[in-house]
PyMOL Python script that loads the backbone (N, CA, C, O; Angstrom):
from pymol import cmd

cmd.read_pdbstr("""\
ATOM      1  N   UNK A   1      55.710 111.800 173.574  1.00  0.00           N
ATOM      2  CA  UNK A   1      57.056 111.268 173.563  1.00  0.00           C
ATOM      3  C   UNK A   1      57.909 112.061 172.584  1.00  0.00           C
ATOM      4  O   UNK A   1      57.480 112.359 171.469  1.00  0.00           O
ATOM      5  N   UNK A   2      59.099 112.393 173.004  1.00  0.00           N
ATOM      6  CA  UNK A   2      60.034 113.111 172.143  1.00  0.00           C
ATOM      7  C   UNK A   2      60.820 112.093 171.327  1.00  0.00           C
ATOM      8  O   UNK A   2      61.343 111.120 171.872  1.00  0.00           O
ATOM      9  N   UNK A   3      60.901 112.318 170.027  1.00  0.00           N
ATOM     10  CA  UNK A   3      61.671 111.436 169.151  1.00  0.00           C
ATOM     11  C   UNK A   3      62.968 112.153 168.788  1.00  0.00           C
ATOM     12  O   UNK A   3      62.946 113.232 168.195  1.00  0.00           O
ATOM     13  N   UNK A   4      64.081 111.554 169.145  1.00  0.00           N
ATOM     14  CA  UNK A   4      65.389 112.122 168.847  1.00  0.00           C
ATOM     15  C   UNK A   4      65.985 111.440 167.620  1.00  0.00           C
ATOM     16  O   UNK A   4      65.465 110.435 167.135  1.00  0.00           O
ATOM     17  N   UNK A   5      67.092 112.008 167.125  1.00  0.00           N
ATOM     18  CA  UNK A   5      67.779 111.369 166.005  1.00  0.00           C
ATOM     19  C   UNK A   5      68.270 109.981 166.404  1.00  0.00           C
ATOM     20  O   UNK A   5      68.278 109.065 165.583  1.00  0.00           O
ATOM     21  N   UNK A   6      68.673 109.824 167.650  1.00  0.00           N
ATOM     22  CA  UNK A   6      69.143 108.513 168.114  1.00  0.00           C
ATOM     23  C   UNK A   6      68.015 107.481 168.049  1.00  0.00           C
ATOM     24  O   UNK A   6      68.238 106.342 167.641  1.00  0.00           O
ATOM     25  N   UNK A   7      66.815 107.875 168.447  1.00  0.00           N
ATOM     26  CA  UNK A   7      65.659 106.967 168.390  1.00  0.00           C
ATOM     27  C   UNK A   7      65.316 106.655 166.941  1.00  0.00           C
ATOM     28  O   UNK A   7      65.048 105.503 166.599  1.00  0.00           O
ATOM     29  N   UNK A   8      65.323 107.685 166.079  1.00  0.00           N
ATOM     30  CA  UNK A   8      65.064 107.465 164.654  1.00  0.00           C
ATOM     31  C   UNK A   8      66.080 106.486 164.070  1.00  0.00           C
ATOM     32  O   UNK A   8      65.723 105.591 163.303  1.00  0.00           O
ATOM     33  N   UNK A   9      67.341 106.664 164.437  1.00  0.00           N
ATOM     34  CA  UNK A   9      68.398 105.789 163.926  1.00  0.00           C
ATOM     35  C   UNK A   9      68.169 104.347 164.352  1.00  0.00           C
ATOM     36  O   UNK A   9      68.305 103.432 163.540  1.00  0.00           O
ATOM     37  N   UNK A  10      67.823 104.137 165.616  1.00  0.00           N
ATOM     38  CA  UNK A  10      67.600 102.777 166.110  1.00  0.00           C
ATOM     39  C   UNK A  10      66.406 102.127 165.419  1.00  0.00           C
ATOM     40  O   UNK A  10      66.456 100.953 165.050  1.00  0.00           O
ATOM     41  N   UNK A  11      65.329 102.901 165.245  1.00  0.00           N
ATOM     42  CA  UNK A  11      64.149 102.368 164.557  1.00  0.00           C
ATOM     43  C   UNK A  11      64.478 102.026 163.107  1.00  0.00           C
ATOM     44  O   UNK A  11      64.056 100.993 162.586  1.00  0.00           O
ATOM     45  N   UNK A  12      65.244 102.916 162.465  1.00  0.00           N
ATOM     46  CA  UNK A  12      65.618 102.679 161.079  1.00  0.00           C
ATOM     47  C   UNK A  12      66.485 101.425 160.967  1.00  0.00           C
ATOM     48  O   UNK A  12      66.300 100.621 160.053  1.00  0.00           O
ATOM     49  N   UNK A  13      67.420 101.259 161.883  1.00  0.00           N
ATOM     50  CA  UNK A  13      68.291 100.078 161.879  1.00  0.00           C
ATOM     51  C   UNK A  13      67.459  98.806 162.004  1.00  0.00           C
ATOM     52  O   UNK A  13      67.695  97.831 161.290  1.00  0.00           O
ATOM     53  N   UNK A  14      66.487  98.819 162.911  1.00  0.00           N
ATOM     54  CA  UNK A  14      65.631  97.653 163.109  1.00  0.00           C
ATOM     55  C   UNK A  14      64.801  97.352 161.861  1.00  0.00           C
ATOM     56  O   UNK A  14      64.744  96.211 161.403  1.00  0.00           O
ATOM     57  N   UNK A  15      64.160  98.388 161.319  1.00  0.00           N
ATOM     58  CA  UNK A  15      63.290  98.206 160.158  1.00  0.00           C
ATOM     59  C   UNK A  15      64.059  97.778 158.914  1.00  0.00           C
ATOM     60  O   UNK A  15      63.584  96.944 158.143  1.00  0.00           O
ATOM     61  N   UNK A  16      65.245  98.348 158.719  1.00  0.00           N
ATOM     62  CA  UNK A  16      66.019  98.061 157.513  1.00  0.00           C
ATOM     63  C   UNK A  16      66.950  96.863 157.685  1.00  0.00           C
ATOM     64  O   UNK A  16      67.515  96.352 156.717  1.00  0.00           O
ATOM     65  N   UNK A  17      67.099  96.425 158.935  1.00  0.00           N
ATOM     66  CA  UNK A  17      67.994  95.303 159.182  1.00  0.00           C
ATOM     67  C   UNK A  17      69.454  95.649 158.930  1.00  0.00           C
ATOM     68  O   UNK A  17      70.219  94.846 158.396  1.00  0.00           O
ATOM     69  N   UNK A  18      69.826  96.874 159.330  1.00  0.00           N
ATOM     70  CA  UNK A  18      71.209  97.333 159.152  1.00  0.00           C
ATOM     71  C   UNK A  18      71.807  97.652 160.517  1.00  0.00           C
ATOM     72  O   UNK A  18      71.070  97.842 161.485  1.00  0.00           O
ATOM     73  N   UNK A  19      73.134  97.712 160.607  1.00  0.00           N
ATOM     74  CA  UNK A  19      73.764  98.046 161.889  1.00  0.00           C
ATOM     75  C   UNK A  19      73.393  99.450 162.356  1.00  0.00           C
ATOM     76  O   UNK A  19      73.142 100.342 161.546  1.00  0.00           O
ATOM     77  N   UNK A  20      73.364  99.630 163.680  1.00  0.00           N
ATOM     78  CA  UNK A  20      73.020 100.934 164.256  1.00  0.00           C
ATOM     79  C   UNK A  20      73.904 102.053 163.716  1.00  0.00           C
ATOM     80  O   UNK A  20      73.411 103.135 163.395  1.00  0.00           O
ATOM     81  N   UNK A  21      75.216 101.797 163.613  1.00  0.00           N
ATOM     82  CA  UNK A  21      76.132 102.864 163.188  1.00  0.00           C
ATOM     83  C   UNK A  21      75.857 103.303 161.745  1.00  0.00           C
ATOM     84  O   UNK A  21      76.061 104.469 161.406  1.00  0.00           O
ATOM     85  N   UNK A  22      75.400 102.387 160.902  1.00  0.00           N
ATOM     86  CA  UNK A  22      75.071 102.730 159.509  1.00  0.00           C
ATOM     87  C   UNK A  22      73.806 103.592 159.487  1.00  0.00           C
ATOM     88  O   UNK A  22      73.752 104.608 158.794  1.00  0.00           O
ATOM     89  N   UNK A  23      72.806 103.185 160.241  1.00  0.00           N
ATOM     90  CA  UNK A  23      71.556 103.951 160.305  1.00  0.00           C
ATOM     91  C   UNK A  23      71.813 105.344 160.863  1.00  0.00           C
ATOM     92  O   UNK A  23      71.266 106.323 160.355  1.00  0.00           O
ATOM     93  N   UNK A  24      72.642 105.444 161.905  1.00  0.00           N
ATOM     94  CA  UNK A  24      72.955 106.752 162.505  1.00  0.00           C
ATOM     95  C   UNK A  24      73.610 107.664 161.477  1.00  0.00           C
ATOM     96  O   UNK A  24      73.273 108.843 161.372  1.00  0.00           O
ATOM     97  N   UNK A  25      74.552 107.104 160.721  1.00  0.00           N
ATOM     98  CA  UNK A  25      75.241 107.899 159.701  1.00  0.00           C
ATOM     99  C   UNK A  25      74.260 108.373 158.633  1.00  0.00           C
ATOM    100  O   UNK A  25      74.320 109.526 158.205  1.00  0.00           O
ATOM    101  N   UNK A  26      73.367 107.503 158.206  1.00  0.00           N
ATOM    102  CA  UNK A  26      72.395 107.866 157.174  1.00  0.00           C
ATOM    103  C   UNK A  26      71.419 108.937 157.668  1.00  0.00           C
ATOM    104  O   UNK A  26      71.119 109.881 156.937  1.00  0.00           O
ATOM    105  N   UNK A  27      70.926 108.801 158.889  1.00  0.00           N
ATOM    106  CA  UNK A  27      70.009 109.796 159.453  1.00  0.00           C
ATOM    107  C   UNK A  27      70.715 111.148 159.548  1.00  0.00           C
ATOM    108  O   UNK A  27      70.143 112.177 159.187  1.00  0.00           O
ATOM    109  N   UNK A  28      71.951 111.144 160.032  1.00  0.00           N
ATOM    110  CA  UNK A  28      72.699 112.401 160.133  1.00  0.00           C
ATOM    111  C   UNK A  28      72.927 113.026 158.764  1.00  0.00           C
ATOM    112  O   UNK A  28      72.868 114.248 158.625  1.00  0.00           O
ATOM    113  N   UNK A  29      73.187 112.204 157.750  1.00  0.00           N
ATOM    114  CA  UNK A  29      73.388 112.726 156.396  1.00  0.00           C
ATOM    115  C   UNK A  29      72.119 113.367 155.847  1.00  0.00           C
ATOM    116  O   UNK A  29      72.181 114.408 155.192  1.00  0.00           O
ATOM    117  N   UNK A  30      70.977 112.753 156.111  1.00  0.00           N
ATOM    118  CA  UNK A  30      69.704 113.312 155.638  1.00  0.00           C
ATOM    119  C   UNK A  30      69.467 114.681 156.278  1.00  0.00           C
ATOM    120  O   UNK A  30      69.103 115.631 155.586  1.00  0.00           O
ATOM    121  N   UNK A  31      69.669 114.788 157.593  1.00  0.00           N
ATOM    122  CA  UNK A  31      69.440 116.065 158.262  1.00  0.00           C
ATOM    123  C   UNK A  31      70.456 117.120 157.837  1.00  0.00           C
ATOM    124  O   UNK A  31      70.110 118.297 157.732  1.00  0.00           O
ATOM    125  N   UNK A  32      71.694 116.725 157.592  1.00  0.00           N
ATOM    126  CA  UNK A  32      72.706 117.667 157.129  1.00  0.00           C
ATOM    127  C   UNK A  32      72.354 118.180 155.734  1.00  0.00           C
ATOM    128  O   UNK A  32      72.473 119.376 155.467  1.00  0.00           O
ATOM    129  N   UNK A  33      71.928 117.296 154.855  1.00  0.00           N
ATOM    130  CA  UNK A  33      71.516 117.699 153.511  1.00  0.00           C
ATOM    131  C   UNK A  33      70.308 118.634 153.570  1.00  0.00           C
ATOM    132  O   UNK A  33      70.258 119.630 152.848  1.00  0.00           O
ATOM    133  N   UNK A  34      69.352 118.322 154.413  1.00  0.00           N
ATOM    134  CA  UNK A  34      68.179 119.171 154.609  1.00  0.00           C
ATOM    135  C   UNK A  34      68.607 120.566 155.050  1.00  0.00           C
ATOM    136  O   UNK A  34      68.139 121.567 154.508  1.00  0.00           O
ATOM    137  N   UNK A  35      69.498 120.626 156.034  1.00  0.00           N
ATOM    138  CA  UNK A  35      69.984 121.912 156.557  1.00  0.00           C
ATOM    139  C   UNK A  35      70.695 122.704 155.461  1.00  0.00           C
ATOM    140  O   UNK A  35      70.432 123.893 155.280  1.00  0.00           O
ATOM    141  N   UNK A  36      71.589 122.048 154.737  1.00  0.00           N
ATOM    142  CA  UNK A  36      72.335 122.735 153.674  1.00  0.00           C
ATOM    143  C   UNK A  36      71.411 123.306 152.611  1.00  0.00           C
ATOM    144  O   UNK A  36      71.580 124.448 152.184  1.00  0.00           O
ATOM    145  N   UNK A  37      70.444 122.524 152.189  1.00  0.00           N
ATOM    146  CA  UNK A  37      69.510 122.988 151.148  1.00  0.00           C
ATOM    147  C   UNK A  37      68.698 124.185 151.620  1.00  0.00           C
ATOM    148  O   UNK A  37      68.530 125.155 150.881  1.00  0.00           O
ATOM    149  N   UNK A  38      68.200 124.121 152.837  1.00  0.00           N
ATOM    150  CA  UNK A  38      67.390 125.228 153.359  1.00  0.00           C
ATOM    151  C   UNK A  38      68.247 126.487 153.483  1.00  0.00           C
ATOM    152  O   UNK A  38      67.790 127.580 153.149  1.00  0.00           O
ATOM    153  N   UNK A  39      69.483 126.343 153.960  1.00  0.00           N
ATOM    154  CA  UNK A  39      70.351 127.508 154.115  1.00  0.00           C
ATOM    155  C   UNK A  39      70.790 128.092 152.776  1.00  0.00           C
ATOM    156  O   UNK A  39      71.223 129.243 152.714  1.00  0.00           O
ATOM    157  N   UNK A  40      70.681 127.304 151.702  1.00  0.00           N
ATOM    158  CA  UNK A  40      70.952 127.814 150.361  1.00  0.00           C
ATOM    159  C   UNK A  40      69.696 128.432 149.753  1.00  0.00           C
ATOM    160  O   UNK A  40      69.624 128.681 148.550  1.00  0.00           O
ATOM    161  N   UNK A  41      68.711 128.673 150.617  1.00  0.00           N
ATOM    162  CA  UNK A  41      67.447 129.315 150.246  1.00  0.00           C
ATOM    163  C   UNK A  41      66.615 128.459 149.301  1.00  0.00           C
ATOM    164  O   UNK A  41      65.901 128.984 148.447  1.00  0.00           O
ATOM    165  N   UNK A  42      66.707 127.140 149.454  1.00  0.00           N
ATOM    166  CA  UNK A  42      65.880 126.232 148.680  1.00  0.00           C
ATOM    167  C   UNK A  42      64.738 125.742 149.558  1.00  0.00           C
ATOM    168  O   UNK A  42      64.913 125.557 150.762  1.00  0.00           O
ATOM    169  N   UNK A  43      63.581 125.534 148.963  1.00  0.00           N
ATOM    170  CA  UNK A  43      62.472 124.902 149.680  1.00  0.00           C
ATOM    171  C   UNK A  43      62.701 123.403 149.627  1.00  0.00           C
ATOM    172  O   UNK A  43      63.002 122.849 148.570  1.00  0.00           O
ATOM    173  N   UNK A  44      62.559 122.751 150.766  1.00  0.00           N
ATOM    174  CA  UNK A  44      62.677 121.303 150.815  1.00  0.00           C
ATOM    175  C   UNK A  44      61.292 120.755 151.133  1.00  0.00           C
ATOM    176  O   UNK A  44      60.768 120.958 152.229  1.00  0.00           O
ATOM    177  N   UNK A  45      60.702 120.055 150.156  1.00  0.00           N
ATOM    178  CA  UNK A  45      59.353 119.507 150.333  1.00  0.00           C
ATOM    179  C   UNK A  45      59.441 117.998 150.506  1.00  0.00           C
ATOM    180  O   UNK A  45      60.011 117.299 149.668  1.00  0.00           O
ATOM    181  N   UNK A  46      58.876 117.506 151.597  1.00  0.00           N
ATOM    182  CA  UNK A  46      58.840 116.074 151.869  1.00  0.00           C
ATOM    183  C   UNK A  46      57.376 115.663 151.889  1.00  0.00           C
ATOM    184  O   UNK A  46      56.614 116.050 152.775  1.00  0.00           O
ATOM    185  N   UNK A  47      57.005 114.878 150.902  1.00  0.00           N
ATOM    186  CA  UNK A  47      55.613 114.464 150.746  1.00  0.00           C
ATOM    187  C   UNK A  47      55.075 113.813 152.013  1.00  0.00           C
ATOM    188  O   UNK A  47      55.703 112.922 152.586  1.00  0.00           O
ATOM    189  N   UNK A  48      53.907 114.269 152.440  1.00  0.00           N
ATOM    190  CA  UNK A  48      53.274 113.716 153.631  1.00  0.00           C
ATOM    191  C   UNK A  48      53.756 114.334 154.930  1.00  0.00           C
ATOM    192  O   UNK A  48      53.135 114.143 155.975  1.00  0.00           O
ATOM    193  N   UNK A  49      54.865 115.079 154.877  1.00  0.00           N
ATOM    194  CA  UNK A  49      55.400 115.714 156.074  1.00  0.00           C
ATOM    195  C   UNK A  49      55.235 117.229 156.006  1.00  0.00           C
ATOM    196  O   UNK A  49      54.571 117.828 156.852  1.00  0.00           O
ATOM    197  N   UNK A  50      55.845 117.841 154.992  1.00  0.00           N
ATOM    198  CA  UNK A  50      55.711 119.281 154.860  1.00  0.00           C
ATOM    199  C   UNK A  50      56.895 119.894 154.150  1.00  0.00           C
ATOM    200  O   UNK A  50      57.665 119.208 153.479  1.00  0.00           O
ATOM    201  N   UNK A  51      57.029 121.219 154.312  1.00  0.00           N
ATOM    202  CA  UNK A  51      58.056 121.990 153.632  1.00  0.00           C
ATOM    203  C   UNK A  51      58.912 122.734 154.643  1.00  0.00           C
ATOM    204  O   UNK A  51      58.408 123.319 155.602  1.00  0.00           O
ATOM    205  N   UNK A  52      60.214 122.698 154.408  1.00  0.00           N
ATOM    206  CA  UNK A  52      61.160 123.489 155.189  1.00  0.00           C
ATOM    207  C   UNK A  52      61.654 124.593 154.272  1.00  0.00           C
ATOM    208  O   UNK A  52      62.022 124.335 153.126  1.00  0.00           O
ATOM    209  N   UNK A  53      61.663 125.834 154.778  1.00  0.00           N
ATOM    210  CA  UNK A  53      62.156 126.939 153.966  1.00  0.00           C
ATOM    211  C   UNK A  53      62.721 128.028 154.851  1.00  0.00           C
ATOM    212  O   UNK A  53      62.477 128.067 156.056  1.00  0.00           O
ATOM    213  N   UNK A  54      63.487 128.916 154.225  1.00  0.00           N
ATOM    214  CA  UNK A  54      64.101 130.030 154.925  1.00  0.00           C
ATOM    215  C   UNK A  54      63.222 131.259 154.727  1.00  0.00           C
ATOM    216  O   UNK A  54      62.953 131.663 153.596  1.00  0.00           O
ATOM    217  N   UNK A  55      62.778 131.852 155.833  1.00  0.00           N
ATOM    218  CA  UNK A  55      61.966 133.074 155.773  1.00  0.00           C
ATOM    219  C   UNK A  55      62.589 134.091 156.710  1.00  0.00           C
ATOM    220  O   UNK A  55      62.702 133.853 157.913  1.00  0.00           O
ATOM    221  N   UNK A  56      62.990 135.220 156.160  1.00  0.00           N
ATOM    222  CA  UNK A  56      63.641 136.299 156.905  1.00  0.00           C
ATOM    223  C   UNK A  56      64.715 135.775 157.860  1.00  0.00           C
ATOM    224  O   UNK A  56      64.770 136.148 159.032  1.00  0.00           O
ATOM    225  N   UNK A  57      65.570 134.895 157.320  1.00  0.00           N
ATOM    226  CA  UNK A  57      66.693 134.389 158.100  1.00  0.00           C
ATOM    227  C   UNK A  57      66.389 133.259 159.053  1.00  0.00           C
ATOM    228  O   UNK A  57      67.293 132.767 159.728  1.00  0.00           O
ATOM    229  N   UNK A  58      65.144 132.835 159.129  1.00  0.00           N
ATOM    230  CA  UNK A  58      64.760 131.749 160.031  1.00  0.00           C
ATOM    231  C   UNK A  58      64.260 130.549 159.243  1.00  0.00           C
ATOM    232  O   UNK A  58      63.568 130.695 158.236  1.00  0.00           O
ATOM    233  N   UNK A  59      64.619 129.359 159.717  1.00  0.00           N
ATOM    234  CA  UNK A  59      64.113 128.141 159.093  1.00  0.00           C
ATOM    235  C   UNK A  59      62.694 127.919 159.605  1.00  0.00           C
ATOM    236  O   UNK A  59      62.448 127.914 160.812  1.00  0.00           O
ATOM    237  N   UNK A  60      61.770 127.737 158.672  1.00  0.00           N
ATOM    238  CA  UNK A  60      60.357 127.575 159.007  1.00  0.00           C
ATOM    239  C   UNK A  60      59.884 126.225 158.475  1.00  0.00           C
ATOM    240  O   UNK A  60      60.229 125.834 157.360  1.00  0.00           O
ATOM    241  N   UNK A  61      59.095 125.520 159.275  1.00  0.00           N
ATOM    242  CA  UNK A  61      58.491 124.264 158.844  1.00  0.00           C
ATOM    243  C   UNK A  61      57.006 124.492 158.630  1.00  0.00           C
ATOM    244  O   UNK A  61      56.309 124.972 159.524  1.00  0.00           O
ATOM    245  N   UNK A  62      56.523 124.148 157.447  1.00  0.00           N
ATOM    246  CA  UNK A  62      55.108 124.271 157.114  1.00  0.00           C
ATOM    247  C   UNK A  62      54.564 122.859 156.920  1.00  0.00           C
ATOM    248  O   UNK A  62      54.888 122.213 155.923  1.00  0.00           O
ATOM    249  N   UNK A  63      53.749 122.367 157.844  1.00  0.00           N
ATOM    250  CA  UNK A  63      53.258 120.993 157.740  1.00  0.00           C
ATOM    251  C   UNK A  63      52.352 120.788 156.526  1.00  0.00           C
ATOM    252  O   UNK A  63      51.654 121.705 156.094  1.00  0.00           O
ATOM    253  N   UNK A  64      52.377 119.581 155.993  1.00  0.00           N
ATOM    254  CA  UNK A  64      51.516 119.247 154.859  1.00  0.00           C
ATOM    255  C   UNK A  64      50.070 119.133 155.329  1.00  0.00           C
ATOM    256  O   UNK A  64      49.804 119.016 156.525  1.00  0.00           O
ATOM    257  N   UNK A  65      49.145 119.168 154.381  1.00  0.00           N
ATOM    258  CA  UNK A  65      47.724 118.999 154.719  1.00  0.00           C
ATOM    259  C   UNK A  65      47.496 117.641 155.378  1.00  0.00           C
ATOM    260  O   UNK A  65      46.717 117.522 156.323  1.00  0.00           O
ATOM    261  N   UNK A  66      48.184 116.621 154.868  1.00  0.00           N
ATOM    262  CA  UNK A  66      48.035 115.266 155.403  1.00  0.00           C
ATOM    263  C   UNK A  66      48.469 115.215 156.871  1.00  0.00           C
ATOM    264  O   UNK A  66      47.817 114.568 157.691  1.00  0.00           O
ATOM    265  N   UNK A  67      49.561 115.892 157.197  1.00  0.00           N
ATOM    266  CA  UNK A  67      50.048 115.919 158.572  1.00  0.00           C
ATOM    267  C   UNK A  67      49.097 116.704 159.472  1.00  0.00           C
ATOM    268  O   UNK A  67      48.830 116.297 160.602  1.00  0.00           O
ATOM    269  N   UNK A  68      48.594 117.814 158.979  1.00  0.00           N
ATOM    270  CA  UNK A  68      47.629 118.605 159.760  1.00  0.00           C
ATOM    271  C   UNK A  68      46.375 117.793 160.055  1.00  0.00           C
ATOM    272  O   UNK A  68      45.849 117.832 161.168  1.00  0.00           O
ATOM    273  N   UNK A  69      45.895 117.050 159.046  1.00  0.00           N
ATOM    274  CA  UNK A  69      44.697 116.235 159.244  1.00  0.00           C
ATOM    275  C   UNK A  69      44.966 115.128 160.265  1.00  0.00           C
ATOM    276  O   UNK A  69      44.101 114.833 161.088  1.00  0.00           O
ATOM    277  N   UNK A  70      46.137 114.520 160.226  1.00  0.00           N
ATOM    278  CA  UNK A  70      46.487 113.473 161.180  1.00  0.00           C
ATOM    279  C   UNK A  70      46.563 114.045 162.587  1.00  0.00           C
ATOM    280  O   UNK A  70      46.134 113.401 163.545  1.00  0.00           O
ATOM    281  N   UNK A  71      47.106 115.251 162.718  1.00  0.00           N
ATOM    282  CA  UNK A  71      47.212 115.901 164.018  1.00  0.00           C
ATOM    283  C   UNK A  71      45.820 116.194 164.584  1.00  0.00           C
ATOM    284  O   UNK A  71      45.564 115.970 165.767  1.00  0.00           O
ATOM    285  N   UNK A  72      44.929 116.693 163.736  1.00  0.00           N
ATOM    286  CA  UNK A  72      43.552 116.966 164.185  1.00  0.00           C
ATOM    287  C   UNK A  72      42.855 115.681 164.611  1.00  0.00           C
ATOM    288  O   UNK A  72      42.109 115.671 165.590  1.00  0.00           O
ATOM    289  N   UNK A  73      43.095 114.615 163.889  1.00  0.00           N
ATOM    290  CA  UNK A  73      42.492 113.328 164.217  1.00  0.00           C
ATOM    291  C   UNK A  73      42.942 112.855 165.590  1.00  0.00           C
ATOM    292  O   UNK A  73      42.131 112.351 166.367  1.00  0.00           O
ATOM    293  N   UNK A  74      44.223 113.010 165.896  1.00  0.00           N
ATOM    294  CA  UNK A  74      44.755 112.625 167.209  1.00  0.00           C
ATOM    295  C   UNK A  74      44.169 113.523 168.295  1.00  0.00           C
ATOM    296  O   UNK A  74      43.786 113.043 169.362  1.00  0.00           O
ATOM    297  N   UNK A  75      44.101 114.818 168.027  1.00  0.00           N
ATOM    298  CA  UNK A  75      43.537 115.753 169.008  1.00  0.00           C
ATOM    299  C   UNK A  75      42.089 115.419 169.308  1.00  0.00           C
ATOM    300  O   UNK A  75      41.667 115.458 170.464  1.00  0.00           O
ATOM    301  N   UNK A  76      41.315 115.089 168.267  1.00  0.00           N
ATOM    302  CA  UNK A  76      39.902 114.725 168.474  1.00  0.00           C
ATOM    303  C   UNK A  76      39.774 113.441 169.288  1.00  0.00           C
ATOM    304  O   UNK A  76      38.891 113.329 170.139  1.00  0.00           O
ATOM    305  N   UNK A  77      40.647 112.478 169.032  1.00  0.00           N
ATOM    306  CA  UNK A  77      40.601 111.218 169.781  1.00  0.00           C
ATOM    307  C   UNK A  77      40.904 111.454 171.249  1.00  0.00           C
ATOM    308  O   UNK A  77      40.291 110.840 172.122  1.00  0.00           O
ATOM    309  N   UNK A  78      41.858 112.349 171.522  1.00  0.00           N
ATOM    310  CA  UNK A  78      42.203 112.682 172.900  1.00  0.00           C
ATOM    311  C   UNK A  78      41.030 113.374 173.585  1.00  0.00           C
ATOM    312  O   UNK A  78      40.717 113.071 174.736  1.00  0.00           O
ATOM    313  N   UNK A  79      40.386 114.292 172.891  1.00  0.00           N
ATOM    314  CA  UNK A  79      39.223 114.994 173.458  1.00  0.00           C
ATOM    315  C   UNK A  79      38.096 114.025 173.778  1.00  0.00           C
ATOM    316  O   UNK A  79      37.463 114.134 174.828  1.00  0.00           O
ATOM    317  N   UNK A  80      37.839 113.077 172.883  1.00  0.00           N
ATOM    318  CA  UNK A  80      36.765 112.109 173.092  1.00  0.00           C
ATOM    319  C   UNK A  80      37.046 111.193 174.281  1.00  0.00           C
ATOM    320  O   UNK A  80      36.122 110.726 174.945  1.00  0.00           O
ATOM    321  N   UNK A  81      38.336 110.939 174.545  1.00  0.00           N
ATOM    322  CA  UNK A  81      38.679 110.021 175.624  1.00  0.00           C
ATOM    323  C   UNK A  81      38.606 110.677 177.000  1.00  0.00           C
ATOM    324  O   UNK A  81      38.706 109.984 178.013  1.00  0.00           O
ATOM    325  N   UNK A  82      38.437 111.968 177.057  1.00  0.00           N
ATOM    326  CA  UNK A  82      38.380 112.672 178.358  1.00  0.00           C
ATOM    327  C   UNK A  82      37.031 112.519 179.018  1.00  0.00           C
ATOM    328  O   UNK A  82      36.815 113.045 180.110  1.00  0.00           O
TER     329      UNK A  82
END
""", "prot")
cmd.dss("prot")
cmd.show_as("cartoon", "prot")
cmd.util.cbc("prot")
cmd.orient("prot")
């Protein structure tokens, strides 16, 4: 399933008990801040998710060890279910 900013906003609104338009604005602000920081050649590290950084003009995402382990766990579960 593809998760869009709109889906993230709706989930955030439900979990936080805030209006959809407030959650949408907050999600957009987080992504805009992330983009600005990376384009200023700063590393943005989000614990449990990974690091965003600029490498030779391209934004690169480096997943955290925790995320890689979770991905492997899901892949193994899928393999076992076949």
